[in-house]
C-alpha positions as CSV (number, residue, x, y, z in Angstrom):
1,M,-0.1,-0.2,-0.2
2,N,1.3,3.3,-1.1
3,N,1.4,6.3,0.7
4,K,-0.9,8.2,-1.4
5,V,-3.3,5.5,-0.7
6,R,-2.5,5.9,3.2
7,T,-3.3,9.4,3.1
8,N,-6.5,9.3,1.3
9,L,-7.7,6.4,4.0
10,E,-6.5,8.9,6.7
11,K,-9.1,11.4,5.0
12,F,-11.8,8.5,5.8
13,G,-10.7,8.3,9.6
14,F,-8.2,5.6,9.3
15,A,-4.7,5.3,11.4
16,R,-1.8,4.1,10.6
17,E,-0.4,1.5,13.1
18,G,3.1,0.2,11.7
19,E,2.6,-1.6,8.2
20,D,-1.5,-1.7,8.9
21,M,-4.3,1.7,8.3
22,V,-7.0,0.4,10.9
23,I,-10.4,1.7,12.3
24,Y,-12.2,1.2,15.4
25,R,-15.1,-0.3,14.8
26,V,-17.9,0.8,18.1
27,C,-19.7,-2.4,19.3
28,G,-23.1,-2.8,20.6
29,D,-26.3,-0.6,20.4
30,T,-25.1,2.4,18.4
31,Y,-28.3,3.8,17.4
32,S,-29.4,5.4,20.9
33,I,-25.8,7.3,21.2
34,K,-25.1,8.3,17.7
35,D,-25.0,11.9,18.1
36,E,-22.5,11.4,21.1
37,L,-20.4,9.5,18.5
38,K,-20.6,11.8,15.7
39,A,-19.8,14.7,18.6
40,M,-16.8,12.7,19.2
41,G,-15.8,12.5,15.5
42,C,-16.8,9.2,15.0
43,K,-17.7,8.2,11.1
44,F,-20.2,6.0,9.7
45,N,-20.3,3.8,7.1
46,P,-23.4,1.1,6.3
47,S,-21.3,-1.7,5.5
48,V,-19.7,-1.2,9.4
49,G,-21.4,1.5,11.5
50,W,-20.1,3.5,13.8
51,Y,-16.0,4.0,13.8
52,A,-13.1,5.7,15.0
53,S,-9.2,6.0,14.6
54,H,-8.5,5.3,18.2
55,E,-9.9,2.9,20.8
56,L,-12.9,4.6,22.7
57,D,-12.6,5.3,26.5
58,D,-16.0,4.4,27.7
59,H,-17.4,2.4,24.5
60,A,-15.9,-1.2,23.4
61,T,-14.4,-1.5,19.9
62,V,-12.7,-4.0,17.4
63,R,-10.1,-3.1,15.6
64,L,-10.7,-3.6,12.0
65,V,-7.8,-3.8,9.1
66,A,-8.4,-2.2,6.0
67,N,-6.8,-4.8,3.7
68,D,-9.6,-7.2,5.5
69,I,-12.8,-4.5,5.1
70,L,-12.0,-2.8,1.6
71,T,-11.8,-2.9,-1.8
72,F,-9.2,-0.9,-3.7
73,F,-9.2,0.9,-7.0
74,G,-6.0,2.3,-7.3
75,T,-5.7,5.0,-5.1
76,S,-9.4,5.2,-4.3
77,F,-11.3,2.3,-2.5
78,S,-14.9,1.4,-1.3
79,F,-16.1,-0.4,1.5
80,R,-17.2,-4.3,1.0
81,P,-20.5,-5.5,1.6
82,K,-21.5,-5.8,5.3
83,A,-22.5,-9.8,4.8
84,E,-19.0,-10.3,3.4
85,I,-16.8,-8.9,6.6
86,A,-19.4,-8.8,9.3
87,H,-17.7,-11.6,10.8
88,L,-14.8,-10.0,11.8
89,W,-17.1,-8.2,14.5
90,R,-20.0,-10.7,15.3
91,D,-18.1,-12.8,18.0
92,S,-17.4,-9.5,20.0
93,E,-21.0,-8.8,19.9
94,P,-23.2,-11.2,21.9
95,V,-26.0,-9.4,20.7
96,E,-26.9,-8.2,17.1
97,E,-27.7,-4.5,16.4
98,V,-31.6,-5.0,16.3
99,K,-33.0,-1.2,16.2
100,P,-33.4,0.7,13.2
101,S,-30.4,2.8,12.6
102,E,-30.4,6.2,10.9
103,S,-28.3,7.5,8.2
104,P,-25.8,10.2,9.7
105,S,-26.5,12.2,6.0
106,E,-28.0,16.0,7.2
107,W,-29.5,18.1,5.1
108,Q,-27.5,20.4,2.6
109,G,-28.2,24.3,2.2
110,E,-31.3,26.0,1.7
111,I,-34.5,25.1,-0.3
112,G,-33.8,27.5,-3.3
113,Q,-30.2,27.9,-3.0
114,K,-27.5,27.5,-5.1
115,I,-24.7,25.3,-3.8
116,N,-21.0,23.8,-4.9
117,L,-20.2,20.3,-4.2
118,S,-17.0,18.8,-4.9
119,E,-15.5,15.2,-4.6
120,L,-19.0,13.3,-4.7
121,W,-19.1,9.8,-4.9
122,V,-21.7,8.4,-7.4
123,A,-23.4,5.8,-4.8
124,R,-26.5,4.7,-7.1
125,K,-27.5,5.3,-10.4
126,Y,-30.9,3.8,-12.6
127,G,-33.7,5.0,-14.7
128,F,-37.3,4.8,-15.7
129,T,-39.5,5.8,-18.2
130,G,-42.1,8.3,-17.2
131,K,-44.8,10.2,-18.9
132,F,-42.5,13.1,-20.3
133,G,-39.6,9.8,-21.6
134,Y,-36.5,8.3,-20.1
135,S,-35.2,9.7,-16.9
136,Y,-32.3,9.6,-14.7
137,V,-31.9,9.5,-10.8
138,Y,-28.6,9.9,-9.1
139,S,-27.7,9.2,-5.5
140,F,-24.8,10.8,-4.4
141,C,-22.5,10.9,-1.2
142,D,-19.7,13.5,0.5
143,R,-17.5,12.6,2.4
144,A,-19.5,13.3,5.6
145,D,-22.3,10.8,4.3
146,N,-24.6,13.3,3.2
147,V,-27.2,12.2,0.5
148,F,-28.0,14.2,-2.5
149,V,-30.3,12.9,-5.3
150,W,-31.1,14.3,-8.6
151,F,-33.7,13.8,-11.2
152,T,-32.5,14.3,-14.6
153,A,-33.4,13.2,-18.3
154,T,-29.4,12.9,-19.4
155,D,-27.1,10.7,-18.6
156,H,-24.1,12.3,-16.9
157,C,-21.8,9.7,-15.1
158,E,-21.7,6.4,-14.1
159,E,-21.6,4.6,-10.6
160,G,-18.4,4.4,-8.8
161,D,-17.5,8.2,-10.6
162,I,-16.0,10.7,-8.4
163,I,-17.6,14.1,-9.4
164,S,-17.6,17.8,-8.5
165,L,-21.4,19.5,-9.6
166,T,-23.3,22.9,-9.1
167,G,-26.6,22.7,-8.8
168,T,-29.9,24.3,-6.7
169,V,-31.4,22.8,-3.8
170,K,-34.8,21.8,-5.2
171,D,-36.7,20.0,-1.5
172,H,-35.2,18.2,1.7
173,T,-36.7,14.9,1.8
174,T,-36.5,11.5,3.9
175,Y,-36.2,7.8,2.5
176,T,-36.8,4.9,5.1
177,D,-35.9,1.5,3.8
178,R,-37.4,-1.8,4.3
179,K,-35.3,-2.3,7.8
180,G,-36.7,0.7,8.9
181,C,-33.5,2.9,8.6
182,T,-33.8,6.5,7.4
183,T,-31.6,8.8,5.5
184,K,-32.1,12.7,5.0
185,Q,-31.8,13.7,1.3
186,T,-31.0,16.7,0.0
187,Q,-32.5,16.8,-3.6
188,L,-30.8,19.0,-6.6
189,T,-32.0,20.1,-9.7
190,R,-30.1,22.1,-12.9
191,C,-26.9,20.5,-11.9
192,R,-24.0,20.9,-13.9
193,V,-21.1,17.7,-13.6
194,T,-17.5,17.5,-13.9
195,V,-16.8,13.6,-13.4
196,I,-13.0,14.0,-11.7
197,E,-12.4,10.1,-11.9
198,S,-14.2,7.4,-13.6
199,E,-14.8,3.9,-12.1
200,A,-13.4,2.6,-15.1
201,E,-10.1,5.1,-14.9
202,R,-9.6,3.5,-11.3
203,T,-10.1,0.1,-12.3
204,A,-7.5,0.6,-15.2
205,K,-5.4,2.0,-12.7
206,A,-5.3,-0.7,-10.4
207,Q,-5.4,-3.5,-12.9
208,A,-1.9,-1.6,-14.2
209,A,-0.9,-1.4,-10.6
210,G,-1.1,-5.1,-10.1
211,M,-4.0,-5.3,-7.4
212,P,-3.9,-6.3,-4.3
213,F,-2.0,-3.3,-3.1
């Protein structure tokens, strides 16, 4: 793992411990203490839940190594699905979390406000045919795990791309999935998108570098 990858990991809350890049996943019922964890500087990811870059004095944690929980694409990365990595901490939690979780996503900007966003990850892209023809739906995430949604008639980018955009806040909505997890979403309109690095470019870099890192 080269220094550029390590630096990128540090931006997402990983810490250097010798040759390893690690996080400390918070054990137990984190739903009831999510505000406290957020105030402490902990981060959230759906695959691992709430985590810190170090052990916490008042909460039990499990040490997780980046190479065990991430998939790398050149200098970028993504968390592996929870189903693939949950065994790494399951033995440390005799009782699995069962309460509905709430995403750390917060509404951004004011309705009608023009905002500039950089280094967004295209988390999801799909389309449907409606009364006005075919439409694309994009879901973006920033580094603070805030979620943005955009409906558009034009194809702009692909899942996994890293982009920047300028757009207008159209609405603040809340989405609840089948498991009861609620996510605050900032709906955008009239967006101008610039692809900083595509998923295909990262994959090509990874292949040229000879994965794994």
